[in-house]
C-alpha positions as CSV (number, residue, x, y, z in Angstrom):
1,M,50.6,-27.6,-31.0
2,K,47.5,-27.2,-28.8
3,Q,45.2,-29.9,-27.4
4,R,42.0,-29.5,-25.4
5,V,41.6,-31.2,-22.0
6,D,38.7,-33.6,-21.9
7,F,37.0,-34.4,-18.6
8,S,36.3,-38.0,-17.5
9,T,32.6,-39.0,-17.0
10,Y,33.3,-39.1,-13.3
11,S,34.6,-35.6,-13.3
12,F,31.8,-34.2,-15.5
13,V,29.0,-35.9,-13.5
14,G,30.6,-35.1,-10.2
15,T,31.0,-31.4,-11.1
16,I,27.3,-31.2,-12.2
17,I,26.1,-33.0,-9.0
18,T,28.3,-30.9,-6.7
19,L,27.1,-27.6,-8.3
20,G,23.5,-28.8,-8.0
21,V,23.9,-29.6,-4.3
22,L,25.6,-26.3,-3.6
23,V,22.7,-24.4,-5.3
24,A,20.0,-26.6,-3.6
25,V,21.5,-25.9,-0.2
26,F,21.6,-22.2,-1.0
27,F,17.9,-22.2,-1.7
28,M,17.0,-24.5,1.2
29,P,14.4,-22.9,3.5
30,V,15.8,-21.9,6.8
31,E,12.6,-20.9,8.7
32,D,13.9,-21.4,12.3
33,F,17.0,-19.5,11.6
34,H,16.3,-15.8,12.2
35,P,19.2,-14.0,10.6
36,V,18.4,-15.4,7.2
37,E,20.3,-12.7,5.4
38,W,23.5,-13.9,7.1
39,W,22.9,-17.5,6.0
40,Y,22.5,-16.5,2.3
41,L,25.4,-14.1,2.5
42,G,27.7,-16.6,4.2
43,W,26.8,-19.5,2.0
44,G,26.9,-17.5,-1.2
45,T,30.4,-16.2,-0.2
46,A,31.7,-19.6,0.5
47,V,30.4,-21.1,-2.7
48,S,31.7,-18.1,-4.7
49,I,35.2,-18.6,-3.2
50,V,35.2,-22.3,-4.0
51,L,34.1,-21.7,-7.6
52,I,36.6,-18.9,-8.2
53,I,39.5,-20.9,-6.8
54,S,38.4,-24.0,-8.8
55,L,38.1,-22.0,-12.0
56,C,41.6,-20.5,-11.4
57,Y,43.1,-24.0,-11.6
58,C,40.7,-25.8,-14.0
59,P,42.7,-26.9,-17.0
60,L,41.2,-26.1,-20.4
61,S,44.0,-27.0,-22.8
62,V,47.7,-27.8,-23.1
63,E,49.8,-25.8,-25.7
64,V,53.4,-26.0,-26.8
65,T,54.7,-22.5,-27.8
66,D,58.1,-21.6,-29.1
67,D,59.7,-21.6,-25.6
68,A,57.3,-23.3,-23.2
69,V,54.6,-25.8,-22.4
70,E,51.5,-23.9,-21.3
71,V,48.5,-25.1,-19.4
72,N,45.6,-22.7,-20.2
73,R,43.3,-22.3,-17.3
74,A,39.7,-21.0,-17.0
75,L,40.2,-17.8,-14.9
76,S,43.9,-17.2,-14.6
77,F,47.0,-16.8,-16.7
78,A,48.5,-19.9,-18.3
79,K,50.9,-22.0,-16.3
80,R,54.2,-21.8,-18.2
81,L,56.8,-24.6,-18.1
82,P,59.8,-23.3,-20.0
83,L,61.2,-25.9,-22.5
84,K,64.7,-25.1,-21.4
85,S,63.8,-26.2,-17.8
86,I,62.3,-29.5,-18.7
87,R,64.4,-32.6,-18.0
88,S,62.0,-35.3,-19.3
89,V,58.5,-35.9,-20.6
90,R,56.8,-39.3,-20.7
91,V,53.3,-40.8,-20.9
92,C,52.4,-41.7,-17.3
93,P,48.8,-42.0,-16.2
94,P,48.3,-41.6,-12.4
95,T,47.6,-44.8,-10.5
96,M,44.7,-45.5,-8.2
97,G,47.1,-45.0,-5.3
98,A,47.4,-41.3,-5.9
99,I,46.8,-39.3,-2.7
100,R,45.4,-35.8,-3.0
101,I,47.3,-33.5,-0.8
102,C,45.5,-30.3,-1.7
103,G,43.3,-29.8,-4.8
104,S,40.5,-31.3,-6.7
105,G,39.8,-35.0,-7.2
106,G,37.3,-34.4,-10.0
107,F,35.5,-31.1,-9.4
108,L,36.3,-29.1,-12.6
109,G,39.0,-31.6,-13.4
110,Y,41.9,-33.0,-11.4
111,W,44.2,-30.2,-10.3
112,G,46.4,-29.6,-7.2
113,W,49.1,-31.4,-5.3
114,F,49.1,-35.2,-5.4
115,R,51.5,-37.9,-4.1
116,E,52.1,-41.4,-5.4
117,R,54.5,-44.0,-4.1
118,D,56.4,-44.4,-7.4
119,L,56.3,-40.8,-8.6
120,G,56.5,-38.8,-5.4
121,K,54.8,-35.4,-5.1
122,Y,53.5,-33.7,-8.3
123,F,51.1,-30.9,-9.3
124,A,48.3,-32.1,-11.6
125,Y,46.3,-30.4,-14.4
126,H,44.2,-33.0,-16.2
127,G,40.7,-34.1,-17.0
128,K,41.1,-37.9,-17.1
129,A,43.8,-40.3,-16.2
130,S,44.0,-42.0,-19.5
131,D,45.2,-38.8,-21.2
132,C,48.1,-38.0,-18.8
133,F,51.8,-37.4,-19.2
134,L,54.5,-36.5,-16.6
135,V,56.7,-33.5,-17.1
136,T,59.8,-33.5,-14.9
137,M,61.7,-30.2,-14.5
138,K,65.4,-29.9,-14.0
139,N,64.8,-28.5,-10.5
140,G,63.0,-31.7,-9.5
141,R,59.4,-30.5,-9.7
142,K,56.9,-32.7,-11.5
143,Y,53.7,-31.9,-13.3
144,M,51.1,-34.4,-14.4
145,L,49.4,-32.8,-17.4
146,G,46.6,-34.3,-19.6
147,C,45.0,-33.5,-22.9
148,R,43.7,-35.1,-26.1
149,N,46.3,-37.0,-28.1
150,S,48.7,-37.1,-25.1
151,R,51.1,-39.5,-26.8
152,E,51.5,-37.1,-29.8
153,M,51.9,-34.2,-27.4
154,V,54.7,-36.1,-25.5
155,D,56.5,-36.8,-28.8
156,Y,56.2,-33.2,-29.9
157,I,57.5,-31.8,-26.6
158,N,60.4,-34.3,-26.6
159,S,61.3,-33.2,-30.2
160,R,61.3,-29.6,-29.1
161,I,63.4,-30.3,-26.0
162,S,66.0,-32.2,-28.1
163,T,66.4,-29.3,-30.5
164,M,66.9,-26.8,-27.6
165,Q,69.8,-28.7,-26.1
């Protein structure tokens, strides 16, 4: 089973505006600044690094294979969560009290380390809060994933886990 990650309106619009601002600042005239080449080189490098890192974590889809739950990302290999290592899966949208420790709060989706009072620390890969579910691993790590038809995905993963035990 494979489901696409949909981005929230906030995430989509925020990404477009952020990219627009980054490009506008790049082309902003810097007349009084003599080493213009350094400005363009430095800003272009910084923007490139931010984009590459963001695209390495940006979630595109969630897929359940024969032995794992995989989060397919834009520029890197899929994040694999082996079914044998999963303790539980439940529908669990993040709350407004989630604190971003390190990651993105909407730029190319929501990804990175977050902390909530009720859930503790978890790593997120989702596009919008209404599509989220929490995967708790046997080692205690938690992953907040999100995709279309998240309830069906949770039921499917739970059925796969029960057949493996």
